C-alpha positions in Angstrom: 0.0 0.0 0.0 1.3 3.4 -0.9 0.0 6.9 -1.0 -0.4 6.9 -4.8 -3.3 4.4 -4.6 -5.1 6.6 -2.1 -4.4 9.7 -4.1 -5.7 8.2 -7.3 -8.9 7.0 -5.7 -9.7 10.3 -4.0 -8.7 12.3 -7.0 -10.9 10.3 -9.3 -13.9 10.4 -7.0 -13.8 14.0 -5.6 -11.9 15.9 -8.3 -10.3 18.1 -5.6 -8.8 21.5 -6.1 -6.2 20.4 -3.5 -5.2 17.0 -2.4 -2.2 15.9 -0.3 -1.6 12.3 0.9 1.2 11.8 3.4 2.5 8.4 4.6 3.1 8.8 8.3 3.9 5.1 8.9 7.5 5.8 10.0 6.1 7.5 13.1 4.2 4.4 14.1 6.6 1.5 13.5 7.0 0.6 17.1 3.3 0.8 18.1 2.1 -2.5 19.3 -1.1 -2.6 17.2 0.6 -1.3 14.1 1.0 -3.7 11.2 4.6 -4.2 10.3 4.1 -3.6 6.6 5.7 -0.1 6.6 2.7 1.5 4.9 -0.3 1.6 7.2 -0.7 5.2 8.6 -1.7 8.0 6.3 -2.9 11.6 6.5 -5.1 13.3 3.9 -5.7 17.0 3.3 -8.4 17.6 0.7 -10.4 20.5 -0.7 -13.3 19.6 -3.0 -16.5 21.1 -4.1 -18.1 17.7 -3.7 -17.3 17.7 0.0 -18.1 21.4 0.8 -21.9 20.8 1.1 -21.3 18.0 3.7 -20.6 18.4 7.3 -17.3 17.1 8.6 -18.6 13.6 9.6 -20.5 13.0 6.4 -17.4 14.1 4.4 -15.2 11.7 6.3 -17.8 8.9 5.7 -17.6 9.6 2.0 -13.8 9.3 2.0 -13.9 6.1 4.1 -16.5 4.7 1.6 -14.1 5.4 -1.3 -11.2 3.8 0.6 -13.2 0.9 2.1 -11.1 -1.9 0.6 -7.9 -0.2 1.6 -9.2 0.4 5.1 -10.2 -3.3 5.5 -6.8 -4.7 4.2 -4.0 -2.2 4.4 -4.7 1.1 6.3 -4.4 0.9 10.0 -4.9 4.7 10.7 -6.2 7.5 8.5 -6.1 11.2 9.5 -8.5 13.3 7.5 -8.5 17.1 7.1 -11.2 18.5 4.9 -10.6 22.1 3.9 -13.8 24.1 3.6 
């Protein structure tokens, strides 16, 4: 799992004016519950007209919906910042 997969899925779905995906896995390598795959903790910053009409929780739900497969298999933690 790498950030390019996350970036492509979010970009295709939300057509953002700004999107940044950061791999923060290096900061969590020694956490007990962290998978030892090296790519499991990510942070997203996104600005999209498609998310602006939603409240913060509903916007996050839409992002989780798009990344459902990745969340179930590869992503251990996902930090989301929606820019309004």
